N, CA, C and O atoms as a CHARMM CRD file, in Angstrom:
* protein
*
  280
    1    1 MET  N    237.52800 121.10900  22.68700 PROA 1      0.00000
    2    1 MET  CA   236.85400 119.67800  23.14100 PROA 1      0.00000
    3    1 MET  C    235.96400 120.33500  22.19900 PROA 1      0.00000
    4    1 MET  O    235.85500 121.52800  22.48100 PROA 1      0.00000
    5    2 CYS  N    235.23600 119.95900  21.10500 PROA 2      0.00000
    6    2 CYS  CA   233.85300 119.13700  20.32900 PROA 2      0.00000
    7    2 CYS  C    232.85100 119.49600  21.11200 PROA 2      0.00000
    8    2 CYS  O    232.95800 119.11200  22.27700 PROA 2      0.00000
    9    3 LYS  N    231.81600 120.17500  20.81500 PROA 3      0.00000
   10    3 LYS  CA   230.74400 120.03300  21.45900 PROA 3      0.00000
   11    3 LYS  C    229.77500 119.31800  21.14500 PROA 3      0.00000
   12    3 LYS  O    228.88800 119.53200  21.97100 PROA 3      0.00000
   13    4 TYR  N    229.42700 118.52300  20.34100 PROA 4      0.00000
   14    4 TYR  CA   228.54000 118.01000  19.50900 PROA 4      0.00000
   15    4 TYR  C    227.77500 116.74500  19.82200 PROA 4      0.00000
   16    4 TYR  O    228.52400 115.77200  19.91200 PROA 4      0.00000
   17    5 GLU  N    226.71300 116.52900  19.98000 PROA 5      0.00000
   18    5 GLU  CA   226.08700 115.84700  20.78700 PROA 5      0.00000
   19    5 GLU  C    226.19200 113.98000  19.65400 PROA 5      0.00000
   20    5 GLU  O    225.73800 113.86500  18.51500 PROA 5      0.00000
   21    6 ILE  N    226.64700 113.24700  20.17000 PROA 6      0.00000
   22    6 ILE  CA   227.23600 111.79300  20.65500 PROA 6      0.00000
   23    6 ILE  C    226.01300 111.13300  20.95400 PROA 6      0.00000
   24    6 ILE  O    225.39500 111.45200  21.97000 PROA 6      0.00000
   25    7 ILE  N    225.55100 110.16400  20.11400 PROA 7      0.00000
   26    7 ILE  CA   224.98900 108.85600  20.10400 PROA 7      0.00000
   27    7 ILE  C    225.55900 107.90700  20.72400 PROA 7      0.00000
   28    7 ILE  O    226.56800 107.68800  20.05400 PROA 7      0.00000
   29    8 LEU  N    225.54500 107.13900  21.66500 PROA 8      0.00000
   30    8 LEU  CA   226.74800 105.57300  22.10100 PROA 8      0.00000
   31    8 LEU  C    226.11800 104.69200  21.75100 PROA 8      0.00000
   32    8 LEU  O    225.00300 105.18400  21.92300 PROA 8      0.00000
   33    9 TYR  N    225.84900 103.21700  21.17800 PROA 9      0.00000
   34    9 TYR  CA   225.54300 102.30900  21.44200 PROA 9      0.00000
   35    9 TYR  C    226.89400 100.85600  20.74700 PROA 9      0.00000
   36    9 TYR  O    227.94400 100.77900  20.11100 PROA 9      0.00000
   37   10 TRP  N    225.79900  99.90900  21.50400 PROA 10     0.00000
   38   10 TRP  CA   226.68700  98.67800  21.05700 PROA 10     0.00000
   39   10 TRP  C    225.67600  98.26000  20.15200 PROA 10     0.00000
   40   10 TRP  O    224.44900  98.29200  20.06300 PROA 10     0.00000
   41   11 SER  N    227.10300  97.67700  19.23000 PROA 11     0.00000
   42   11 SER  CA   226.22900  97.32700  17.70000 PROA 11     0.00000
   43   11 SER  C    226.36900  95.41700  18.12800 PROA 11     0.00000
   44   11 SER  O    227.17100  94.95500  18.94000 PROA 11     0.00000
   45   12 ASN  N    225.31000  94.57700  17.28400 PROA 12     0.00000
   46   12 ASN  CA   225.73500  93.24200  17.80900 PROA 12     0.00000
   47   12 ASN  C    226.69300  92.93900  16.51900 PROA 12     0.00000
   48   12 ASN  O    227.62700  92.14500  16.40300 PROA 12     0.00000
   49   13 GLU  N    226.14400  93.82200  15.63500 PROA 13     0.00000
   50   13 GLU  CA   226.59500  93.38800  14.38100 PROA 13     0.00000
   51   13 GLU  C    227.79400  93.76700  14.39300 PROA 13     0.00000
   52   13 GLU  O    228.32900  92.93000  13.66500 PROA 13     0.00000
   53   14 ASP  N    228.69700  94.56500  14.77700 PROA 14     0.00000
   54   14 ASP  CA   229.61000  95.01200  14.78500 PROA 14     0.00000
   55   14 ASP  C    230.82700  94.92300  15.80700 PROA 14     0.00000
   56   14 ASP  O    231.90600  95.51600  15.80300 PROA 14     0.00000
   57   15 ASP  N    230.31500  94.02200  16.64800 PROA 15     0.00000
   58   15 ASP  CA   230.86400  93.42900  17.48100 PROA 15     0.00000
   59   15 ASP  C    231.41300  94.81300  18.60900 PROA 15     0.00000
   60   15 ASP  O    232.26100  95.01100  19.48000 PROA 15     0.00000
   61   16 ALA  N    230.58800  95.35300  18.08800 PROA 16     0.00000
   62   16 ALA  CA   231.53200  96.84800  19.07100 PROA 16     0.00000
   63   16 ALA  C    230.97900  97.66200  19.74600 PROA 16     0.00000
   64   16 ALA  O    229.83900  97.19900  19.73900 PROA 16     0.00000
   65   17 PHE  N    230.93200  98.58900  20.36300 PROA 17     0.00000
   66   17 PHE  CA   230.11300  99.50700  20.31800 PROA 17     0.00000
   67   17 PHE  C    230.63300 101.06100  19.75000 PROA 17     0.00000
   68   17 PHE  O    231.77800 101.49200  19.61000 PROA 17     0.00000
   69   18 VAL  N    229.80300 101.46300  19.58500 PROA 18     0.00000
   70   18 VAL  CA   229.53200 102.08500  18.22800 PROA 18     0.00000
   71   18 VAL  C    228.95700 104.10800  18.67400 PROA 18     0.00000
   72   18 VAL  O    227.89400 104.54700  19.11400 PROA 18     0.00000
   73   19 ALA  N    230.18300 104.76800  18.30300 PROA 19     0.00000
   74   19 ALA  CA   229.77600 106.10400  18.65800 PROA 19     0.00000
   75   19 ALA  C    229.30200 107.11100  17.61000 PROA 19     0.00000
   76   19 ALA  O    230.16800 107.07900  16.73600 PROA 19     0.00000
   77   20 GLU  N    228.27200 108.06700  17.23400 PROA 20     0.00000
   78   20 GLU  CA   227.66700 108.31700  16.28500 PROA 20     0.00000
   79   20 GLU  C    227.54100 109.90000  16.53100 PROA 20     0.00000
   80   20 GLU  O    226.86100 110.22400  17.50500 PROA 20     0.00000
   81   21 VAL  N    228.30000 111.24500  15.51900 PROA 21     0.00000
   82   21 VAL  CA   228.13300 112.18600  15.93500 PROA 21     0.00000
   83   21 VAL  C    226.97800 112.82100  14.90000 PROA 21     0.00000
   84   21 VAL  O    227.30200 113.29300  13.80900 PROA 21     0.00000
   85   22 PRO  N    225.45300 112.77300  15.41800 PROA 22     0.00000
   86   22 PRO  CA   224.74100 113.75300  14.20500 PROA 22     0.00000
   87   22 PRO  C    225.14800 114.49600  13.29400 PROA 22     0.00000
   88   22 PRO  O    225.30400 114.30100  12.08800 PROA 22     0.00000
   89   23 GLY  N    225.39900 115.81300  14.27200 PROA 23     0.00000
   90   23 GLY  CA   225.21800 116.82700  13.71200 PROA 23     0.00000
   91   23 GLY  C    226.69200 117.39800  12.87900 PROA 23     0.00000
   92   23 GLY  O    227.04600 118.56300  12.70200 PROA 23     0.00000
   93   24 LEU  N    227.40700 116.05900  12.44100 PROA 24     0.00000
   94   24 LEU  CA   228.69200 116.12100  12.01000 PROA 24     0.00000
   95   24 LEU  C    228.28300 115.08500  10.55300 PROA 24     0.00000
   96   24 LEU  O    228.59900 113.96700  10.96100 PROA 24     0.00000
   97   25 PRO  N    227.79700 114.91800   9.22100 PROA 25     0.00000
   98   25 PRO  CA   227.51700 113.70400   8.64100 PROA 25     0.00000
   99   25 PRO  C    228.97800 112.86600   8.21600 PROA 25     0.00000
  100   25 PRO  O    230.05600 112.94200   7.62800 PROA 25     0.00000
  101   26 GLY  N    227.79000 111.76100   9.26500 PROA 26     0.00000
  102   26 GLY  CA   229.01500 110.31900   8.32600 PROA 26     0.00000
  103   26 GLY  C    229.73300 110.44000   9.68200 PROA 26     0.00000
  104   26 GLY  O    230.11000 109.27400   9.80100 PROA 26     0.00000
  105   27 CYS  N    230.25300 111.19000  10.98400 PROA 27     0.00000
  106   27 CYS  CA   231.20200 111.47100  11.78000 PROA 27     0.00000
  107   27 CYS  C    230.75300 109.53000  12.46000 PROA 27     0.00000
  108   27 CYS  O    229.63800 109.03300  12.30300 PROA 27     0.00000
  109   28 MET  N    231.52700 109.05600  12.91900 PROA 28     0.00000
  110   28 MET  CA   231.55500 107.80700  13.84400 PROA 28     0.00000
  111   28 MET  C    232.81000 106.95000  14.06400 PROA 28     0.00000
  112   28 MET  O    233.86200 106.80900  13.44000 PROA 28     0.00000
  113   29 ALA  N    232.41500 106.54900  14.93500 PROA 29     0.00000
  114   29 ALA  CA   233.92100 106.26600  15.66100 PROA 29     0.00000
  115   29 ALA  C    233.02800 104.74100  15.82400 PROA 29     0.00000
  116   29 ALA  O    231.81500 104.63800  15.64400 PROA 29     0.00000
  117   30 HSD  N    234.15700 103.38900  16.28600 PROA 30     0.00000
  118   30 HSD  CA   233.52500 102.57300  17.82300 PROA 30     0.00000
  119   30 HSD  C    234.66100 102.01600  18.13800 PROA 30     0.00000
  120   30 HSD  O    235.74800 101.95400  17.56300 PROA 30     0.00000
  121   31 GLY  N    234.36400 101.72100  18.87800 PROA 31     0.00000
  122   31 GLY  CA   235.45600 100.54100  19.82200 PROA 31     0.00000
  123   31 GLY  C    235.59600  99.81900  20.50500 PROA 31     0.00000
  124   31 GLY  O    236.48800  99.40700  19.76500 PROA 31     0.00000
  125   32 ASP  N    235.61800  98.87200  21.62500 PROA 32     0.00000
  126   32 ASP  CA   235.76900  97.57600  21.97800 PROA 32     0.00000
  127   32 ASP  C    234.97500  97.73100  23.49700 PROA 32     0.00000
  128   32 ASP  O    234.23500  96.95100  24.09500 PROA 32     0.00000
  129   33 THR  N    235.52100  99.22500  23.86600 PROA 33     0.00000
  130   33 THR  CA   234.90300  99.68200  25.24000 PROA 33     0.00000
  131   33 THR  C    233.68800 100.68500  25.00800 PROA 33     0.00000
  132   33 THR  O    233.04100 100.55500  23.96900 PROA 33     0.00000
  133   34 GLN  N    233.21800 102.04000  26.25200 PROA 34     0.00000
  134   34 GLN  CA   232.22300 103.20900  25.74800 PROA 34     0.00000
  135   34 GLN  C    233.20000 104.31100  25.68600 PROA 34     0.00000
  136   34 GLN  O    233.07800 105.45600  25.25100 PROA 34     0.00000
  137   35 ALA  N    234.32100 103.62300  26.28800 PROA 35     0.00000
  138   35 ALA  CA   235.37800 104.62200  26.53100 PROA 35     0.00000
  139   35 ALA  C    236.11300 104.87900  25.66400 PROA 35     0.00000
  140   35 ALA  O    236.70300 105.94500  25.48800 PROA 35     0.00000
  141   36 GLY  N    236.16300 103.71700  24.89400 PROA 36     0.00000
  142   36 GLY  CA   237.40000 103.17800  23.43000 PROA 36     0.00000
  143   36 GLY  C    236.98100 104.47200  22.43200 PROA 36     0.00000
  144   36 GLY  O    237.57700 105.43000  21.94100 PROA 36     0.00000
  145   37 ALA  N    235.43700 103.87200  22.41700 PROA 37     0.00000
  146   37 ALA  CA   234.43400 104.39700  21.43700 PROA 37     0.00000
  147   37 ALA  C    234.54200 105.91800  21.30100 PROA 37     0.00000
  148   37 ALA  O    234.66200 106.53900  20.24500 PROA 37     0.00000
  149   38 LEU  N    234.46700 106.52000  22.79800 PROA 38     0.00000
  150   38 LEU  CA   234.56100 108.06000  22.42700 PROA 38     0.00000
  151   38 LEU  C    235.99600 108.78000  22.96000 PROA 38     0.00000
  152   38 LEU  O    236.13500 109.78300  23.66000 PROA 38     0.00000
  153   39 LYS  N    236.76300 108.10400  22.50900 PROA 39     0.00000
  154   39 LYS  CA   238.17500 108.61600  22.45000 PROA 39     0.00000
  155   39 LYS  C    238.06800 108.90800  21.00700 PROA 39     0.00000
  156   39 LYS  O    238.56000 109.91400  20.49600 PROA 39     0.00000
  157   40 SER  N    237.24000 107.76400  20.19500 PROA 40     0.00000
  158   40 SER  CA   238.11200 107.43400  19.11100 PROA 40     0.00000
  159   40 SER  C    236.92200 108.52800  18.47100 PROA 40     0.00000
  160   40 SER  O    237.41900 109.27500  17.62900 PROA 40     0.00000
  161   41 VAL  N    235.70400 108.71700  18.67400 PROA 41     0.00000
  162   41 VAL  CA   234.95200 109.80700  17.80700 PROA 41     0.00000
  163   41 VAL  C    235.50700 110.63200  18.29400 PROA 41     0.00000
  164   41 VAL  O    236.33200 110.90200  17.42200 PROA 41     0.00000
  165   42 ASN  N    235.73600 111.45900  19.30900 PROA 42     0.00000
  166   42 ASN  CA   236.54600 112.78800  19.40900 PROA 42     0.00000
  167   42 ASN  C    237.68600 112.98900  18.89300 PROA 42     0.00000
  168   42 ASN  O    237.72200 114.13200  18.43900 PROA 42     0.00000
  169   43 GLU  N    238.69400 112.40500  18.73100 PROA 43     0.00000
  170   43 GLU  CA   239.23700 112.38100  17.44600 PROA 43     0.00000
  171   43 GLU  C    238.63800 112.52500  16.11300 PROA 43     0.00000
  172   43 GLU  O    238.77000 113.51300  15.39000 PROA 43     0.00000
  173   44 ALA  N    237.86900 111.30200  15.80300 PROA 44     0.00000
  174   44 ALA  CA   237.40700 111.25700  14.09700 PROA 44     0.00000
  175   44 ALA  C    236.52500 113.17100  14.32900 PROA 44     0.00000
  176   44 ALA  O    236.77100 114.10200  13.56300 PROA 44     0.00000
  177   45 MET  N    235.64500 113.25600  15.43300 PROA 45     0.00000
  178   45 MET  CA   235.38600 114.64300  15.12200 PROA 45     0.00000
  179   45 MET  C    236.62000 116.08700  14.64600 PROA 45     0.00000
  180   45 MET  O    236.53800 117.12900  13.99500 PROA 45     0.00000
  181   46 GLU  N    237.44900 115.52200  15.24700 PROA 46     0.00000
  182   46 GLU  CA   238.06300 116.89200  14.98600 PROA 46     0.00000
  183   46 GLU  C    239.25000 116.53800  13.22700 PROA 46     0.00000
  184   46 GLU  O    239.52000 117.29600  12.29500 PROA 46     0.00000
  185   47 LEU  N    239.62200 115.15900  13.48000 PROA 47     0.00000
  186   47 LEU  CA   239.49100 115.53400  11.79700 PROA 47     0.00000
  187   47 LEU  C    238.21300 115.95400  10.89900 PROA 47     0.00000
  188   47 LEU  O    238.15800 117.09000  10.42900 PROA 47     0.00000
  189   48 TRP  N    237.23600 115.05500  10.68500 PROA 48     0.00000
  190   48 TRP  CA   236.19800 115.55800  10.46900 PROA 48     0.00000
  191   48 TRP  C    236.36800 117.26500   9.99600 PROA 48     0.00000
  192   48 TRP  O    236.75200 117.70400   8.91200 PROA 48     0.00000
  193   49 ILE  N    235.87000 118.12700  11.40900 PROA 49     0.00000
  194   49 ILE  CA   236.63200 119.49000  10.84500 PROA 49     0.00000
  195   49 ILE  C    237.20600 119.86900  11.09400 PROA 49     0.00000
  196   49 ILE  O    237.04900 120.84000  11.83400 PROA 49     0.00000
  197   50 ASP  N    238.74300 119.31600  10.58200 PROA 50     0.00000
  198   50 ASP  CA   240.06400 119.94300   9.59500 PROA 50     0.00000
  199   50 ASP  C    240.02100 119.55100   8.60000 PROA 50     0.00000
  200   50 ASP  O    240.69000 120.09000   7.71800 PROA 50     0.00000
  201   51 THR  N    239.25900 118.50600   8.34400 PROA 51     0.00000
  202   51 THR  CA   238.80000 118.23900   7.03100 PROA 51     0.00000
  203   51 THR  C    238.55200 119.14700   6.37400 PROA 51     0.00000
  204   51 THR  O    239.32000 119.62800   5.54100 PROA 51     0.00000
  205   52 ALA  N    236.99500 119.69800   6.73100 PROA 52     0.00000
  206   52 ALA  CA   236.09500 120.61300   6.46100 PROA 52     0.00000
  207   52 ALA  C    236.79600 122.12800   6.31200 PROA 52     0.00000
  208   52 ALA  O    236.63600 122.88900   5.35700 PROA 52     0.00000
  209   53 ARG  N    237.35200 122.29300   7.12300 PROA 53     0.00000
  210   53 ARG  CA   238.40900 123.63300   7.03400 PROA 53     0.00000
  211   53 ARG  C    239.04800 123.59800   6.09900 PROA 53     0.00000
  212   53 ARG  O    239.21400 124.68500   5.54500 PROA 53     0.00000
  213   54 GLU  N    239.75800 122.27700   5.42400 PROA 54     0.00000
  214   54 GLU  CA   240.99600 122.20900   4.69600 PROA 54     0.00000
  215   54 GLU  C    240.10300 122.92200   3.61300 PROA 54     0.00000
  216   54 GLU  O    240.02700 124.14900   3.56300 PROA 54     0.00000
  217   55 PHE  N    239.52900 122.21200   2.87700 PROA 55     0.00000
  218   55 PHE  CA   238.33000 122.20200   1.31500 PROA 55     0.00000
  219   55 PHE  C    237.20500 123.04900   1.36700 PROA 55     0.00000
  220   55 PHE  O    236.36000 123.14500   0.47800 PROA 55     0.00000
  221   56 GLY  N    237.22900 123.93600   2.92000 PROA 56     0.00000
  222   56 GLY  CA   236.40600 125.56200   2.50100 PROA 56     0.00000
  223   56 GLY  C    235.81900 124.80300   2.76100 PROA 56     0.00000
  224   56 GLY  O    236.76900 124.03600   2.91900 PROA 56     0.00000
  225   57 ASP  N    234.49100 123.84700   3.12800 PROA 57     0.00000
  226   57 ASP  CA   233.33200 123.23200   3.88300 PROA 57     0.00000
  227   57 ASP  C    232.82400 124.03600   4.60000 PROA 57     0.00000
  228   57 ASP  O    233.47900 125.04900   4.84400 PROA 57     0.00000
  229   58 ALA  N    231.37400 123.87000   5.24100 PROA 58     0.00000
  230   58 ALA  CA   230.62800 124.34300   5.78400 PROA 58     0.00000
  231   58 ALA  C    230.51100 123.59600   7.28400 PROA 58     0.00000
  232   58 ALA  O    229.84700 122.56400   7.38500 PROA 58     0.00000
  233   59 ILE  N    231.34800 124.31100   8.69600 PROA 59     0.00000
  234   59 ILE  CA   231.19600 123.56700   9.79700 PROA 59     0.00000
  235   59 ILE  C    229.79800 123.62100  10.54000 PROA 59     0.00000
  236   59 ILE  O    229.24300 124.61500  11.00800 PROA 59     0.00000
  237   60 PRO  N    229.50800 122.73600  10.53600 PROA 60     0.00000
  238   60 PRO  CA   227.64400 122.92200  11.55100 PROA 60     0.00000
  239   60 PRO  C    228.04200 123.60900  12.35300 PROA 60     0.00000
  240   60 PRO  O    229.26100 123.57700  12.51800 PROA 60     0.00000
  241   61 GLN  N    227.41700 124.32300  13.01600 PROA 61     0.00000
  242   61 GLN  CA   227.46100 124.57800  14.50100 PROA 61     0.00000
  243   61 GLN  C    226.66700 123.46300  15.47200 PROA 61     0.00000
  244   61 GLN  O    225.62300 122.99800  15.01400 PROA 61     0.00000
  245   62 PRO  N    227.14800 122.98600  16.87800 PROA 62     0.00000
  246   62 PRO  CA   226.36200 122.02900  18.04900 PROA 62     0.00000
  247   62 PRO  C    225.32900 122.69100  17.46500 PROA 62     0.00000
  248   62 PRO  O    225.48400 123.58500  16.63300 PROA 62     0.00000
  249   63 SER  N    224.33400 122.31300  17.84500 PROA 63     0.00000
  250   63 SER  CA   223.04600 122.14400  18.09400 PROA 63     0.00000
  251   63 SER  C    222.25700 123.14100  20.01000 PROA 63     0.00000
  252   63 SER  O    221.42400 123.97800  20.35900 PROA 63     0.00000
  253   64 GLY  N    223.28000 122.23900  20.57400 PROA 64     0.00000
  254   64 GLY  CA   223.24600 122.66800  21.87400 PROA 64     0.00000
  255   64 GLY  C    221.93400 122.00900  22.45100 PROA 64     0.00000
  256   64 GLY  O    221.61900 122.28700  23.60700 PROA 64     0.00000
  257   65 GLU  N    221.00400 120.98700  21.56800 PROA 65     0.00000
  258   65 GLU  CA   219.92900 120.89600  22.21800 PROA 65     0.00000
  259   65 GLU  C    220.18800 119.03700  21.99000 PROA 65     0.00000
  260   65 GLU  O    221.08800 118.50900  21.33600 PROA 65     0.00000
  261   66 ARG  N    219.00600 118.30800  22.81700 PROA 66     0.00000
  262   66 ARG  CA   219.43500 117.21600  23.00300 PROA 66     0.00000
  263   66 ARG  C    218.40000 116.57300  21.61100 PROA 66     0.00000
  264   66 ARG  O    217.26300 116.97600  21.36600 PROA 66     0.00000
  265   67 LEU  N    219.02600 115.67200  20.96000 PROA 67     0.00000
  266   67 LEU  CA   217.39800 115.27200  19.53400 PROA 67     0.00000
  267   67 LEU  C    216.14000 114.50900  19.93800 PROA 67     0.00000
  268   67 LEU  O    216.11800 113.94100  21.03000 PROA 67     0.00000
  269   68 LEU  N    215.28200 114.47400  19.26500 PROA 68     0.00000
  270   68 LEU  CA   214.42700 113.65500  19.86800 PROA 68     0.00000
  271   68 LEU  C    213.93100 112.64800  19.00700 PROA 68     0.00000
  272   68 LEU  O    213.51600 112.78500  17.85700 PROA 68     0.00000
  273   69 TYR  N    214.03700 111.41700  19.82400 PROA 69     0.00000
  274   69 TYR  CA   213.77600 109.93700  18.72100 PROA 69     0.00000
  275   69 TYR  C    212.39400 109.84000  19.10200 PROA 69     0.00000
  276   69 TYR  O    211.88300 110.31100  20.11800 PROA 69     0.00000
  277   70 ALA  N    211.66100 108.97400  17.89500 PROA 70     0.00000
  278   70 ALA  CA   210.19400 109.02900  18.09900 PROA 70     0.00000
  279   70 ALA  C    210.75100 106.86700  18.33300 PROA 70     0.00000
  280   70 ALA  O    209.88400 106.02900  18.58000 PROA 70     0.00000
């Protein structure tokens, strides 16, 4: 299980729920439901990390802290 913060929101533009992982640049997924978006983004996180390992790229550690927005 990946322990990165996930931001989940409804996108009118995409007509779907979107889940973003700020700790893994470019890692995001969508779904028709919140649960679907979360399932997809968990798969995307695993793929992101597997790809980074394959290419020898650094994998950011989960911050364990909540992001703050203004």
